[in-house]
mmCIF file of the C-alpha atoms, coordinates in Angstrom:
data_MODEL
# 
_entry.id   MODEL 
# 
loop_
_atom_site.group_PDB 
_atom_site.id 
_atom_site.type_symbol 
_atom_site.label_atom_id 
_atom_site.label_alt_id 
_atom_site.label_comp_id 
_atom_site.label_asym_id 
_atom_site.label_entity_id 
_atom_site.label_seq_id 
_atom_site.pdbx_PDB_ins_code 
_atom_site.Cartn_x 
_atom_site.Cartn_y 
_atom_site.Cartn_z 
_atom_site.occupancy 
_atom_site.B_iso_or_equiv 
_atom_site.pdbx_formal_charge 
_atom_site.auth_seq_id 
_atom_site.auth_comp_id 
_atom_site.auth_asym_id 
_atom_site.auth_atom_id 
_atom_site.pdbx_PDB_model_num 
ATOM 1   C CA . UNK A 1 1   ? 0.000  0.000   0.000   1.00 0.00 ? 1   UNK A CA 1 
ATOM 2   C CA . UNK A 1 2   ? 3.081  2.317   0.021   1.00 0.00 ? 2   UNK A CA 1 
ATOM 3   C CA . UNK A 1 3   ? 2.905  3.342   3.667   1.00 0.00 ? 3   UNK A CA 1 
ATOM 4   C CA . UNK A 1 4   ? 6.292  4.046   5.182   1.00 0.00 ? 4   UNK A CA 1 
ATOM 5   C CA . UNK A 1 5   ? 4.949  5.578   8.371   1.00 0.00 ? 5   UNK A CA 1 
ATOM 6   C CA . UNK A 1 6   ? 1.629  6.110   10.118  1.00 0.00 ? 6   UNK A CA 1 
ATOM 7   C CA . UNK A 1 7   ? 1.145  8.706   12.834  1.00 0.00 ? 7   UNK A CA 1 
ATOM 8   C CA . UNK A 1 8   ? -2.590 8.974   12.384  1.00 0.00 ? 8   UNK A CA 1 
ATOM 9   C CA . UNK A 1 9   ? -2.169 12.138  10.294  1.00 0.00 ? 9   UNK A CA 1 
ATOM 10  C CA . UNK A 1 10  ? 0.532  14.644  9.510   1.00 0.00 ? 10  UNK A CA 1 
ATOM 11  C CA . UNK A 1 11  ? 3.468  14.897  11.936  1.00 0.00 ? 11  UNK A CA 1 
ATOM 12  C CA . UNK A 1 12  ? 7.032  16.184  11.854  1.00 0.00 ? 12  UNK A CA 1 
ATOM 13  C CA . UNK A 1 13  ? 8.210  12.776  10.658  1.00 0.00 ? 13  UNK A CA 1 
ATOM 14  C CA . UNK A 1 14  ? 5.255  11.554  8.595   1.00 0.00 ? 14  UNK A CA 1 
ATOM 15  C CA . UNK A 1 15  ? 3.181  13.141  5.837   1.00 0.00 ? 15  UNK A CA 1 
ATOM 16  C CA . UNK A 1 16  ? -0.606 12.838  5.873   1.00 0.00 ? 16  UNK A CA 1 
ATOM 17  C CA . UNK A 1 17  ? -0.337 10.252  3.045   1.00 0.00 ? 17  UNK A CA 1 
ATOM 18  C CA . UNK A 1 18  ? 1.714  8.004   5.371   1.00 0.00 ? 18  UNK A CA 1 
ATOM 19  C CA . UNK A 1 19  ? 5.034  8.573   3.599   1.00 0.00 ? 19  UNK A CA 1 
ATOM 20  C CA . UNK A 1 20  ? 8.164  9.942   5.227   1.00 0.00 ? 20  UNK A CA 1 
ATOM 21  C CA . UNK A 1 21  ? 8.674  13.683  5.250   1.00 0.00 ? 21  UNK A CA 1 
ATOM 22  C CA . UNK A 1 22  ? 10.969 14.924  2.504   1.00 0.00 ? 22  UNK A CA 1 
ATOM 23  C CA . UNK A 1 23  ? 11.266 18.443  1.159   1.00 0.00 ? 23  UNK A CA 1 
ATOM 24  C CA . UNK A 1 24  ? 10.874 18.086  -2.593  1.00 0.00 ? 24  UNK A CA 1 
ATOM 25  C CA . UNK A 1 25  ? 8.211  15.349  -2.553  1.00 0.00 ? 25  UNK A CA 1 
ATOM 26  C CA . UNK A 1 26  ? 5.406  17.751  -3.606  1.00 0.00 ? 26  UNK A CA 1 
ATOM 27  C CA . UNK A 1 27  ? 3.617  17.201  -0.262  1.00 0.00 ? 27  UNK A CA 1 
ATOM 28  C CA . UNK A 1 28  ? 3.461  20.267  2.019   1.00 0.00 ? 28  UNK A CA 1 
ATOM 29  C CA . UNK A 1 29  ? 3.986  19.221  5.638   1.00 0.00 ? 29  UNK A CA 1 
ATOM 30  C CA . UNK A 1 30  ? 3.547  22.206  7.959   1.00 0.00 ? 30  UNK A CA 1 
ATOM 31  C CA . UNK A 1 31  ? 4.381  20.088  11.022  1.00 0.00 ? 31  UNK A CA 1 
ATOM 32  C CA . UNK A 1 32  ? 7.826  19.502  9.491   1.00 0.00 ? 32  UNK A CA 1 
ATOM 33  C CA . UNK A 1 33  ? 8.267  23.229  8.834   1.00 0.00 ? 33  UNK A CA 1 
ATOM 34  C CA . UNK A 1 34  ? 7.444  23.225  5.124   1.00 0.00 ? 34  UNK A CA 1 
ATOM 35  C CA . UNK A 1 35  ? 5.629  26.318  3.892   1.00 0.00 ? 35  UNK A CA 1 
ATOM 36  C CA . UNK A 1 36  ? 5.468  24.985  0.332   1.00 0.00 ? 36  UNK A CA 1 
ATOM 37  C CA . UNK A 1 37  ? 6.817  22.014  -1.632  1.00 0.00 ? 37  UNK A CA 1 
ATOM 38  C CA . UNK A 1 38  ? 7.321  22.393  -5.368  1.00 0.00 ? 38  UNK A CA 1 
ATOM 39  C CA . UNK A 1 39  ? 9.570  19.364  -5.807  1.00 0.00 ? 39  UNK A CA 1 
ATOM 40  C CA . UNK A 1 40  ? 13.335 19.236  -6.213  1.00 0.00 ? 40  UNK A CA 1 
ATOM 41  C CA . UNK A 1 41  ? 13.385 22.015  -8.833  1.00 0.00 ? 41  UNK A CA 1 
ATOM 42  C CA . UNK A 1 42  ? 11.352 24.527  -6.814  1.00 0.00 ? 42  UNK A CA 1 
ATOM 43  C CA . UNK A 1 43  ? 9.109  27.031  -8.548  1.00 0.00 ? 43  UNK A CA 1 
ATOM 44  C CA . UNK A 1 44  ? 8.852  30.810  -8.982  1.00 0.00 ? 44  UNK A CA 1 
ATOM 45  C CA . UNK A 1 45  ? 6.977  30.931  -5.656  1.00 0.00 ? 45  UNK A CA 1 
ATOM 46  C CA . UNK A 1 46  ? 8.726  28.143  -3.707  1.00 0.00 ? 46  UNK A CA 1 
ATOM 47  C CA . UNK A 1 47  ? 12.455 27.580  -3.071  1.00 0.00 ? 47  UNK A CA 1 
ATOM 48  C CA . UNK A 1 48  ? 13.888 24.049  -3.122  1.00 0.00 ? 48  UNK A CA 1 
ATOM 49  C CA . UNK A 1 49  ? 14.232 24.243  0.681   1.00 0.00 ? 49  UNK A CA 1 
ATOM 50  C CA . UNK A 1 50  ? 10.395 24.377  0.952   1.00 0.00 ? 50  UNK A CA 1 
ATOM 51  C CA . UNK A 1 51  ? 10.267 28.039  1.958   1.00 0.00 ? 51  UNK A CA 1 
ATOM 52  C CA . UNK A 1 52  ? 8.502  30.774  -0.043  1.00 0.00 ? 52  UNK A CA 1 
ATOM 53  C CA . UNK A 1 53  ? 10.675 32.284  -2.787  1.00 0.00 ? 53  UNK A CA 1 
ATOM 54  C CA . UNK A 1 54  ? 11.586 35.814  -1.733  1.00 0.00 ? 54  UNK A CA 1 
ATOM 55  C CA . UNK A 1 55  ? 14.326 38.074  -2.951  1.00 0.00 ? 55  UNK A CA 1 
ATOM 56  C CA . UNK A 1 56  ? 16.540 38.768  0.043   1.00 0.00 ? 56  UNK A CA 1 
ATOM 57  C CA . UNK A 1 57  ? 16.240 35.350  1.677   1.00 0.00 ? 57  UNK A CA 1 
ATOM 58  C CA . UNK A 1 58  ? 19.874 34.387  0.817   1.00 0.00 ? 58  UNK A CA 1 
ATOM 59  C CA . UNK A 1 59  ? 18.572 31.593  -1.463  1.00 0.00 ? 59  UNK A CA 1 
ATOM 60  C CA . UNK A 1 60  ? 19.042 31.991  -5.232  1.00 0.00 ? 60  UNK A CA 1 
ATOM 61  C CA . UNK A 1 61  ? 15.864 30.909  -7.009  1.00 0.00 ? 61  UNK A CA 1 
ATOM 62  C CA . UNK A 1 62  ? 16.476 30.950  -10.764 1.00 0.00 ? 62  UNK A CA 1 
ATOM 63  C CA . UNK A 1 63  ? 12.832 30.158  -11.462 1.00 0.00 ? 63  UNK A CA 1 
ATOM 64  C CA . UNK A 1 64  ? 11.931 33.419  -9.704  1.00 0.00 ? 64  UNK A CA 1 
ATOM 65  C CA . UNK A 1 65  ? 14.393 35.216  -12.050 1.00 0.00 ? 65  UNK A CA 1 
ATOM 66  C CA . UNK A 1 66  ? 16.980 35.683  -9.289  1.00 0.00 ? 66  UNK A CA 1 
ATOM 67  C CA . UNK A 1 67  ? 20.581 35.670  -10.517 1.00 0.00 ? 67  UNK A CA 1 
ATOM 68  C CA . UNK A 1 68  ? 21.935 36.215  -7.001  1.00 0.00 ? 68  UNK A CA 1 
ATOM 69  C CA . UNK A 1 69  ? 20.581 36.667  -3.476  1.00 0.00 ? 69  UNK A CA 1 
ATOM 70  C CA . UNK A 1 70  ? 22.878 38.214  -0.902  1.00 0.00 ? 70  UNK A CA 1 
ATOM 71  C CA . UNK A 1 71  ? 20.118 39.227  1.493   1.00 0.00 ? 71  UNK A CA 1 
ATOM 72  C CA . UNK A 1 72  ? 17.719 42.165  1.656   1.00 0.00 ? 72  UNK A CA 1 
ATOM 73  C CA . UNK A 1 73  ? 20.423 44.831  1.420   1.00 0.00 ? 73  UNK A CA 1 
ATOM 74  C CA . UNK A 1 74  ? 22.338 43.205  -1.437  1.00 0.00 ? 74  UNK A CA 1 
ATOM 75  C CA . UNK A 1 75  ? 26.131 43.297  -1.764  1.00 0.00 ? 75  UNK A CA 1 
ATOM 76  C CA . UNK A 1 76  ? 28.837 44.718  -4.021  1.00 0.00 ? 76  UNK A CA 1 
ATOM 77  C CA . UNK A 1 77  ? 28.011 42.062  -6.633  1.00 0.00 ? 77  UNK A CA 1 
ATOM 78  C CA . UNK A 1 78  ? 24.256 41.642  -6.061  1.00 0.00 ? 78  UNK A CA 1 
ATOM 79  C CA . UNK A 1 79  ? 21.565 44.354  -6.113  1.00 0.00 ? 79  UNK A CA 1 
ATOM 80  C CA . UNK A 1 80  ? 18.726 44.383  -3.590  1.00 0.00 ? 80  UNK A CA 1 
ATOM 81  C CA . UNK A 1 81  ? 16.390 43.146  -6.370  1.00 0.00 ? 81  UNK A CA 1 
ATOM 82  C CA . UNK A 1 82  ? 18.447 39.913  -6.682  1.00 0.00 ? 82  UNK A CA 1 
ATOM 83  C CA . UNK A 1 83  ? 20.062 40.800  -9.998  1.00 0.00 ? 83  UNK A CA 1 
ATOM 84  C CA . UNK A 1 84  ? 23.774 41.274  -10.638 1.00 0.00 ? 84  UNK A CA 1 
ATOM 85  C CA . UNK A 1 85  ? 25.044 44.730  -9.672  1.00 0.00 ? 85  UNK A CA 1 
ATOM 86  C CA . UNK A 1 86  ? 25.698 46.695  -12.859 1.00 0.00 ? 86  UNK A CA 1 
ATOM 87  C CA . UNK A 1 87  ? 25.985 50.466  -13.201 1.00 0.00 ? 87  UNK A CA 1 
ATOM 88  C CA . UNK A 1 88  ? 23.140 51.553  -15.456 1.00 0.00 ? 88  UNK A CA 1 
ATOM 89  C CA . UNK A 1 89  ? 20.611 48.932  -14.342 1.00 0.00 ? 89  UNK A CA 1 
ATOM 90  C CA . UNK A 1 90  ? 18.430 51.479  -12.528 1.00 0.00 ? 90  UNK A CA 1 
ATOM 91  C CA . UNK A 1 91  ? 19.151 50.106  -9.033  1.00 0.00 ? 91  UNK A CA 1 
ATOM 92  C CA . UNK A 1 92  ? 21.501 52.216  -6.879  1.00 0.00 ? 92  UNK A CA 1 
ATOM 93  C CA . UNK A 1 93  ? 23.952 49.857  -5.161  1.00 0.00 ? 93  UNK A CA 1 
ATOM 94  C CA . UNK A 1 94  ? 26.027 51.698  -2.541  1.00 0.00 ? 94  UNK A CA 1 
ATOM 95  C CA . UNK A 1 95  ? 28.027 48.495  -1.833  1.00 0.00 ? 95  UNK A CA 1 
ATOM 96  C CA . UNK A 1 96  ? 29.252 48.646  -5.447  1.00 0.00 ? 96  UNK A CA 1 
ATOM 97  C CA . UNK A 1 97  ? 30.214 52.326  -5.030  1.00 0.00 ? 97  UNK A CA 1 
ATOM 98  C CA . UNK A 1 98  ? 27.209 53.727  -6.904  1.00 0.00 ? 98  UNK A CA 1 
ATOM 99  C CA . UNK A 1 99  ? 26.006 57.138  -5.714  1.00 0.00 ? 99  UNK A CA 1 
ATOM 100 C CA . UNK A 1 100 ? 23.013 57.015  -8.059  1.00 0.00 ? 100 UNK A CA 1 
ATOM 101 C CA . UNK A 1 101 ? 21.756 54.860  -10.929 1.00 0.00 ? 101 UNK A CA 1 
ATOM 102 C CA . UNK A 1 102 ? 19.238 56.389  -13.302 1.00 0.00 ? 102 UNK A CA 1 
ATOM 103 C CA . UNK A 1 103 ? 19.711 53.708  -15.996 1.00 0.00 ? 103 UNK A CA 1 
ATOM 104 C CA . UNK A 1 104 ? 22.269 55.930  -17.681 1.00 0.00 ? 104 UNK A CA 1 
ATOM 105 C CA . UNK A 1 105 ? 23.006 59.628  -17.756 1.00 0.00 ? 105 UNK A CA 1 
ATOM 106 C CA . UNK A 1 106 ? 20.435 62.013  -16.259 1.00 0.00 ? 106 UNK A CA 1 
ATOM 107 C CA . UNK A 1 107 ? 20.473 65.623  -15.023 1.00 0.00 ? 107 UNK A CA 1 
ATOM 108 C CA . UNK A 1 108 ? 21.327 64.311  -11.533 1.00 0.00 ? 108 UNK A CA 1 
ATOM 109 C CA . UNK A 1 109 ? 23.451 61.249  -12.305 1.00 0.00 ? 109 UNK A CA 1 
ATOM 110 C CA . UNK A 1 110 ? 26.460 60.661  -14.564 1.00 0.00 ? 110 UNK A CA 1 
ATOM 111 C CA . UNK A 1 111 ? 26.558 57.517  -16.703 1.00 0.00 ? 111 UNK A CA 1 
ATOM 112 C CA . UNK A 1 112 ? 29.263 56.138  -14.351 1.00 0.00 ? 112 UNK A CA 1 
ATOM 113 C CA . UNK A 1 113 ? 26.727 56.127  -11.453 1.00 0.00 ? 113 UNK A CA 1 
ATOM 114 C CA . UNK A 1 114 ? 28.256 59.085  -9.651  1.00 0.00 ? 114 UNK A CA 1 
ATOM 115 C CA . UNK A 1 115 ? 26.285 62.191  -8.732  1.00 0.00 ? 115 UNK A CA 1 
ATOM 116 C CA . UNK A 1 116 ? 26.503 64.764  -11.519 1.00 0.00 ? 116 UNK A CA 1 
ATOM 117 C CA . UNK A 1 117 ? 28.673 67.744  -10.799 1.00 0.00 ? 117 UNK A CA 1 
ATOM 118 C CA . UNK A 1 118 ? 30.241 70.222  -13.198 1.00 0.00 ? 118 UNK A CA 1 
ATOM 119 C CA . UNK A 1 119 ? 33.979 69.838  -12.667 1.00 0.00 ? 119 UNK A CA 1 
ATOM 120 C CA . UNK A 1 120 ? 33.928 66.101  -11.945 1.00 0.00 ? 120 UNK A CA 1 
ATOM 121 C CA . UNK A 1 121 ? 35.670 65.271  -15.238 1.00 0.00 ? 121 UNK A CA 1 
ATOM 122 C CA . UNK A 1 122 ? 32.617 63.506  -16.733 1.00 0.00 ? 122 UNK A CA 1 
ATOM 123 C CA . UNK A 1 123 ? 30.649 65.262  -19.489 1.00 0.00 ? 123 UNK A CA 1 
ATOM 124 C CA . UNK A 1 124 ? 26.924 64.984  -18.738 1.00 0.00 ? 124 UNK A CA 1 
ATOM 125 C CA . UNK A 1 125 ? 24.947 66.142  -21.778 1.00 0.00 ? 125 UNK A CA 1 
ATOM 126 C CA . UNK A 1 126 ? 21.621 65.585  -19.952 1.00 0.00 ? 126 UNK A CA 1 
ATOM 127 C CA . UNK A 1 127 ? 22.631 68.315  -17.506 1.00 0.00 ? 127 UNK A CA 1 
ATOM 128 C CA . UNK A 1 128 ? 23.686 70.680  -20.309 1.00 0.00 ? 128 UNK A CA 1 
ATOM 129 C CA . UNK A 1 129 ? 27.434 70.149  -19.903 1.00 0.00 ? 129 UNK A CA 1 
ATOM 130 C CA . UNK A 1 130 ? 29.271 70.645  -23.180 1.00 0.00 ? 130 UNK A CA 1 
ATOM 131 C CA . UNK A 1 131 ? 32.680 69.852  -21.723 1.00 0.00 ? 131 UNK A CA 1 
ATOM 132 C CA . UNK A 1 132 ? 34.086 68.869  -18.324 1.00 0.00 ? 132 UNK A CA 1 
ATOM 133 C CA . UNK A 1 133 ? 37.826 68.793  -17.902 1.00 0.00 ? 133 UNK A CA 1 
ATOM 134 C CA . UNK A 1 134 ? 37.660 68.503  -14.114 1.00 0.00 ? 134 UNK A CA 1 
ATOM 135 C CA . UNK A 1 135 ? 37.941 72.265  -13.723 1.00 0.00 ? 135 UNK A CA 1 
ATOM 136 C CA . UNK A 1 136 ? 39.153 75.147  -15.840 1.00 0.00 ? 136 UNK A CA 1 
ATOM 137 C CA . UNK A 1 137 ? 41.233 74.216  -18.893 1.00 0.00 ? 137 UNK A CA 1 
ATOM 138 C CA . UNK A 1 138 ? 42.248 75.936  -22.115 1.00 0.00 ? 138 UNK A CA 1 
ATOM 139 C CA . UNK A 1 139 ? 39.225 74.325  -23.781 1.00 0.00 ? 139 UNK A CA 1 
ATOM 140 C CA . UNK A 1 140 ? 36.620 74.328  -20.998 1.00 0.00 ? 140 UNK A CA 1 
ATOM 141 C CA . UNK A 1 141 ? 35.320 76.952  -18.546 1.00 0.00 ? 141 UNK A CA 1 
ATOM 142 C CA . UNK A 1 142 ? 34.478 76.142  -14.921 1.00 0.00 ? 142 UNK A CA 1 
ATOM 143 C CA . UNK A 1 143 ? 30.749 76.163  -15.843 1.00 0.00 ? 143 UNK A CA 1 
ATOM 144 C CA . UNK A 1 144 ? 31.300 73.224  -18.242 1.00 0.00 ? 144 UNK A CA 1 
ATOM 145 C CA . UNK A 1 145 ? 30.911 75.294  -21.395 1.00 0.00 ? 145 UNK A CA 1 
ATOM 146 C CA . UNK A 1 146 ? 33.629 75.639  -24.055 1.00 0.00 ? 146 UNK A CA 1 
ATOM 147 C CA . UNK A 1 147 ? 36.163 78.367  -23.317 1.00 0.00 ? 147 UNK A CA 1 
ATOM 148 C CA . UNK A 1 148 ? 35.547 81.372  -25.567 1.00 0.00 ? 148 UNK A CA 1 
ATOM 149 C CA . UNK A 1 149 ? 36.404 85.040  -25.255 1.00 0.00 ? 149 UNK A CA 1 
ATOM 150 C CA . UNK A 1 150 ? 33.096 86.880  -25.058 1.00 0.00 ? 150 UNK A CA 1 
ATOM 151 C CA . UNK A 1 151 ? 31.182 84.248  -23.137 1.00 0.00 ? 151 UNK A CA 1 
ATOM 152 C CA . UNK A 1 152 ? 31.244 86.273  -19.908 1.00 0.00 ? 152 UNK A CA 1 
ATOM 153 C CA . UNK A 1 153 ? 33.411 83.722  -18.030 1.00 0.00 ? 153 UNK A CA 1 
ATOM 154 C CA . UNK A 1 154 ? 37.037 84.633  -17.306 1.00 0.00 ? 154 UNK A CA 1 
ATOM 155 C CA . UNK A 1 155 ? 39.254 81.668  -18.149 1.00 0.00 ? 155 UNK A CA 1 
ATOM 156 C CA . UNK A 1 156 ? 42.855 82.382  -17.139 1.00 0.00 ? 156 UNK A CA 1 
ATOM 157 C CA . UNK A 1 157 ? 44.069 79.028  -18.445 1.00 0.00 ? 157 UNK A CA 1 
ATOM 158 C CA . UNK A 1 158 ? 42.836 80.059  -21.911 1.00 0.00 ? 158 UNK A CA 1 
ATOM 159 C CA . UNK A 1 159 ? 44.778 83.344  -21.573 1.00 0.00 ? 159 UNK A CA 1 
ATOM 160 C CA . UNK A 1 160 ? 41.826 85.559  -20.618 1.00 0.00 ? 160 UNK A CA 1 
ATOM 161 C CA . UNK A 1 161 ? 42.456 88.422  -18.207 1.00 0.00 ? 161 UNK A CA 1 
ATOM 162 C CA . UNK A 1 162 ? 38.861 89.623  -18.324 1.00 0.00 ? 162 UNK A CA 1 
ATOM 163 C CA . UNK A 1 163 ? 35.632 88.761  -20.122 1.00 0.00 ? 163 UNK A CA 1 
ATOM 164 C CA . UNK A 1 164 ? 32.664 91.105  -20.012 1.00 0.00 ? 164 UNK A CA 1 
ATOM 165 C CA . UNK A 1 165 ? 30.619 89.138  -22.545 1.00 0.00 ? 165 UNK A CA 1 
ATOM 166 C CA . UNK A 1 166 ? 28.706 91.340  -24.997 1.00 0.00 ? 166 UNK A CA 1 
ATOM 167 C CA . UNK A 1 167 ? 30.415 94.441  -23.548 1.00 0.00 ? 167 UNK A CA 1 
ATOM 168 C CA . UNK A 1 168 ? 33.872 93.278  -24.696 1.00 0.00 ? 168 UNK A CA 1 
ATOM 169 C CA . UNK A 1 169 ? 35.455 95.869  -26.950 1.00 0.00 ? 169 UNK A CA 1 
ATOM 170 C CA . UNK A 1 170 ? 33.555 98.729  -25.306 1.00 0.00 ? 170 UNK A CA 1 
ATOM 171 C CA . UNK A 1 171 ? 35.601 101.467 -23.582 1.00 0.00 ? 171 UNK A CA 1 
ATOM 172 C CA . UNK A 1 172 ? 35.820 100.795 -19.856 1.00 0.00 ? 172 UNK A CA 1 
ATOM 173 C CA . UNK A 1 173 ? 35.249 97.079  -20.412 1.00 0.00 ? 173 UNK A CA 1 
ATOM 174 C CA . UNK A 1 174 ? 37.370 94.157  -21.511 1.00 0.00 ? 174 UNK A CA 1 
ATOM 175 C CA . UNK A 1 175 ? 39.152 94.250  -24.854 1.00 0.00 ? 175 UNK A CA 1 
ATOM 176 C CA . UNK A 1 176 ? 37.565 92.180  -27.612 1.00 0.00 ? 176 UNK A CA 1 
ATOM 177 C CA . UNK A 1 177 ? 40.389 89.621  -27.289 1.00 0.00 ? 177 UNK A CA 1 
ATOM 178 C CA . UNK A 1 178 ? 39.963 89.355  -23.474 1.00 0.00 ? 178 UNK A CA 1 
ATOM 179 C CA . UNK A 1 179 ? 43.587 90.375  -22.815 1.00 0.00 ? 179 UNK A CA 1 
ATOM 180 C CA . UNK A 1 180 ? 42.881 93.475  -20.773 1.00 0.00 ? 180 UNK A CA 1 
ATOM 181 C CA . UNK A 1 181 ? 40.525 96.342  -19.995 1.00 0.00 ? 181 UNK A CA 1 
ATOM 182 C CA . UNK A 1 182 ? 40.067 99.135  -22.526 1.00 0.00 ? 182 UNK A CA 1 
ATOM 183 C CA . UNK A 1 183 ? 40.508 102.676 -21.161 1.00 0.00 ? 183 UNK A CA 1 
ATOM 184 C CA . UNK A 1 184 ? 37.245 104.463 -20.485 1.00 0.00 ? 184 UNK A CA 1 
ATOM 185 C CA . UNK A 1 185 ? 36.520 107.189 -23.007 1.00 0.00 ? 185 UNK A CA 1 
# 
């Protein structure tokens, strides 16, 4: 008749069908601590240890689309959503050194998952940066726009002494080549 045990119902050592308790036998035995039993392969809702599949439970369940599971906080290699930590995946992972992760460049986040800041050496077009040499350079002003005499930004590295923007070349203002101030008339 297939009975391997009989405890007059479910117990910690015997299933209700009078077979021995075994996680993975498709018989849920609450007395033995099983919350579910989806067989030896598990399922999207049940881990192979007969516990509910949950991201953050330290149990990788591939059927639940988990590629890793390093607990609820994640780790340097595993995001808190149980996917591999990758800059640009839309999940900020501080363990991996990410300050932000907006799935790429955004006005607040550089594509390298650092907070956007003019002068950080990373050009962020979403934030309107046209250049970013990590500070003033011969080609880039400190406001992350290209260095140009007449732009209203004094760039000493580019050889500018002054820059009064549209007033350049007017007496009492900067010379049109940004090399000095013109005498007032």
